[in-house]
N, C-alpha and C positions, 0 to 999 in steps of 0.2 A: 368079284366074279361067285356067282352061286353057286353053292356044292350041289353034289349030285342027288343030298337027299334032303334038300329046301322045299319047301311048298310054296311053290312060287307064284300060287292064288295072289291078287289082290281083291282084299275082303273088306268090304265100306265097315266104318266105325263111327263108334257116336263115342262121345266122352258120356259119364255117367256115373258122379262118385256116389257109390249108398248115403244113405242118409248116416248109417250108423256110424261110418267116418268123418259126417262133418260133426256128429256128436262127440264123439272120442276126440279130436281136434279141440273143442270151446273147454270140453273137460282137462285137457291137457295147457292148454292156455290159461285156465282159472288158475289152476294150479302150477304156475309158472314160481321159482325158486330164483329170485335177482340176486345178480351178483353187486361187490361192493365196487363202487369206484371216486375216485380221488377227485375233489373239488378241485373245480376252475378249468379242469384239463382239454373238455370240447371234447372234438377229434385225434386229438395229437396221440393217444393211447389205442386208438380203433375207435370202435361201433359204439357211441356212447350209449347208455342206459336208458337215458331220458327219450334216444331216438328207436329204442327198441320200446319200450314201456309205450307210447304213444301209437306204435302201428300194431301192438297188440290187441290196444284197448281197441283200434278201430276194427281189428278183425274179430274181435269179439263181439262186437255190437254199432257195427257199420257196413263192416263190410257183404257184398251178397255174390257166394262165391255161384249162385246157382246161373243168375246174371250173366257173370265171365263164361261159365261154360254153355248157356244157348248162345249168345254171341259166336264163340268158337264155333258153336253148330250148323251153326250157317251156312258153314264151307264145306265142302265135301271130305271125307275124310276113308284114309284107308289102311290097312295093315298089311304089309308083308313081309316073307322070309326072305334076306338074303345073307350069304357067311353064316348061316347057322344063328341070325340074328332076327330075333322079331323088330321090323321097322314100320313104324307111324310117320303118315304123312300126310297133309292138307293136297288135293289138287283140286286147280278152279281151274275152270276152263274158261276162257272168253267168248264174247259172243261173238265177236269179228272172226272170219273163216281162216284168215291168215294171220293169225294170231302167233309170234312168235316164242316157244318156251325158254320160259328161266326158272333155275331152281334154286332157293333162298337159302341160306345155312347159318345158322344162329350160334351162340355159344354159352360162356358159360359167365353169370350164372343167370342166363337167359334162357327163352325159349321158342316156340312160334310164337309167342306173342308179340317179338320184336317187332313182324311186318305187318300187325294187323291192321295198322291204319294206312299202308300201301298198297294191301292185297286188290282193291274195288278198283281204282284209280292206275293200275295198275292192267288188269284184265278187262277195263271198260271208258280206255279214255275221252271216249265217245260223250259218255257221262259224265266227264269232270272235265270240260275243258281244253282238251286234249283233241291228239290226232289220231283216228282211227287204224293209221298204218303202223302207230307205235303201239300198240295191243301186244300184252304177254297174255299165254299160257302158265299158271303157276303153280309151280312142284316143290311144298314145304315141308321138309322131313326133321321131327325128333332126332336129334343126335344119339347113334346108339349108345345105352347106358343112359340117357335124359328119358325124363317123363313117360310119353307111353313109348317110349323105345326100350323102354330101360326095365330090368339094369341088362348088363353084358353078362354074357353067360360064357366066356372064356376070355381068356388074357389076350392082346395083342390086338388091338382093338385102337389103333393109332391113325392119326390122321390122313396116312396114304390110304391106310384099308379102308377107310369112311369114303375115301375118296371113288376106291375101286368100288365099293358100295354103292354110291350115288352113281357112277356110270353103268352101274347094272339096272338101277330103279328107272335111271330114264330109257335106254333101252327096252326094259320091261313095259313102258309105257308108252313106246310104239316112238318114240321122238328118236328123230336121226338127223338131227341139228337142234342144237340150245346155247344156250350162254348160262352163265353160274355169278349170282351174288355172294358175297358172304359178312358178314361182321363177328368178332371175333375169335373164336376158333374158325367159324367160316372163310375169314380172311387168310388162314392157312390151308384148309381143306380146299378150296375153291380154285387155286390155284393147281393144288393139287391134280385136283380132276379137270385142269386144261391140258396136265403131263401127264395122268393117263388116258383119257379121252378124247387126244389132241385133236382127231380126226374130224369131230362133230362138236367137240366146243368151238362155239365162235369167238368168246371172248368171257374175258372175268373181270368184274368189277369188284370190288373194294370199299372196306369202308378204314382199312389201316393195313399197310405194307410192312409187315413184322422182320423188318432186314437189317441185322444187328452190325456193329464194329465186330471186327475179329480181333484185334485189339496192336495190330500194326502198328507203330507210330507214322509211317507217310499215309495211312488213313485220312489222319486228322489235319492236314496240309491245307491250304485254302480250302476249306470247306467255306460253303456261301452260308449266311447274314442267318439265312433259313434255316439252314443246318445246325448250324451254332446252335437256335434256339430250341431247335424240336430234341439237340444231344443235353441239353441244361434241365430237359422236363423229363428225357430218358434218365437223365440222373437221377430227379426227384423219384422220379416212380420207382425204382431200384431201389433207394434209401428208405422210402416212406411207405408203399404200397405193395411190396415184391413176397411178402412172406407166404402169399397163399400160395404161390407159383410151389415156393420150397414143400413147403406140405404136402401140395397136393402132387408131386412129382418126388417125393423119397417116400411119404406112408400116408397114403390115401383113406389106407384101413384103417388107422389108429384113430384118425376122425372121425369115422363113415358111424361108430357107435354112437357120438353125440350126438348125429343129425338125423340118427333115425327112429332117437328115441323121444328129441324134444323138440314141437315147432318153434320154440321159443329162440332154442340155438340153433336153429336152420335160419332162423328171421336171421338173426345176427350175424354169424357168418356169413351168407349169399348176402346179408346187403352192406355187405364192404364194398361192391361196388352195384351197389344200388341206392346209394346215399347220397347224402348233401353236404360231404366235406369236396366236392371236387364237382367242377360246374356243367353243373344237367340240373334239368327241375323236374324228375319222376315225380308221376302223381303215386298216390297214396293204392290205387286201384292197381296202377302196371305192374307198381313192386309185388304188393300181394299174391297177386294171378300166379306171377312168377314164381315166386316160393310155395303156394300152395301146388302147383303143379308138381312139385320135387318133392313135394311133403303128402298129397295121395299116391303117389306114385312108387315112394320109399327110395327115391332114384338120389339123394344128398349123396351119400357114400359113392355108390358108382359113376356118377356123373362125372367126380372129379379125379376118377381112375386115368382118363383121358389126359392131364397131364403127365401121369408114371408112365404112361405109356409112349408119348410123346418123347419122353427125356430117354425113356431104354429102347427104344423103335432105334432102327435104323430108318436116318435117313434118306431122301433121294439128293443125287447130285448133280451138279451142275445147273445153272440160270433157265425159269420156265420160258417156253416162246413163242408162247398164247398171247393175243395181244389183253395185255390186263390194264385197266384202268383205278385210279384211285379219285375218292371222292370223303375228304378230309373234315369232321366240323371238330369246330372250337369245344375245348374241354376233354379231347380228345387224346390217346396217345398220339403223337408227335410223326408220321414217319419220314424219316431218312433219304433224300432223293440220291445220295450219290451211294449209299449202300444198295438202295431200292433198284436201281439200275445195273448194277452190280448182278443181282439174284434175278432180277425178269429184265429178260434181251427186248422185247416187245412190251415196254411200258409207254402207251400212246394217250392215258388221259391223269394228271395230275392235278386236281382240281381240290384244292381249301379254302373253305370258307370260314367265314368272322360270327356265321352262325350258331348261338351256342345249342348243338345240337350232343352235345357228350359223347356216351358211348354208344346211346343206342338213338342215331339221329334219326334214324325210319318212323319211330316210334314220337321224339319229340322234334323231326323237322322234316314230317313227311312230305310236303310237298316241294320241297327241295329235293331231298332224294330222289323220287318219280323221275322228277325233270334233267337228274344227271344220269337213272337210269334209264331215260329215252332216249338221252343224247349218245350217252355211250354205244346203245344198241343200233342205233340206226343206220351206220354205214356197215353194219356185221351181219343181218338178218341173211 
């Protein structure tokens, strides 16, 4: 909800990182002090030094930020103020007159770059082998505290508060009915948006449904084979990959000092979910562009506050009721249908793909993702 003192203007925005910031980055990268590591452990103790060193070398001598800056600036961008917070967003209108509005929400350690390969086919299916009746206007905000929407200026920016800000943003853009898509944190925020703005949200499409067991023994009786497999993946994740969530949820500021001071440290920390020990094949440019956005905006620390706010904030109660659909890809978190149906009363789609899309399917499997989004909203426009 907008505050009375908010500047509600939608101001055009262009990404333009000063040259001195690029020079400072290279100086810091060249002066990296490398940690030791145990021989032969690979990814077993976390992100390996060799992986970070290779990316730092490419960041210094091959990666072209200006090319990515230009690529992002091809799309209209704006900033506005909602609930006291600067919000940056892409707003790309379709050439089709009856295009349906769709807001797409990223997560950590991603950014608006997650969706860069699906923007054009979503807005202009006619030019990408699709039906023009499936066209969307797309709105892609940077989360509060992330990238060009950061840092956050006060406490309490939970997923619920962000969903209210998104409802205000869509209202400010003049949309009276729209859909939502989310990945990672966006898969939490988008269903909440359906809850807080249910009269206007036609449906919610996500790549994960984070519905977890409550610990009651009866919950685990007669689980389907698919749900048992998903539980095993969930257990592996908690045992091997959940340290970041624990730290972010309890002491984000303790880590923030290191993330603000060292681009190599930021790359190592954010790289734990952009790495190659999971089933995904992210190219170096995608990894470095996401990390660079956090670095140039100094939002490595402010972005991880979202975990703290959600852990300490009041969560919504009761199942969602807006139509929700899942498109899950191999190599990502496995959603558990029994618990998803408990938390979402109107689960209308459950698509799982054995294609390795990992946690960034909109980037790694854009054609499938676009088709799934189109199909989901086809009956909801």
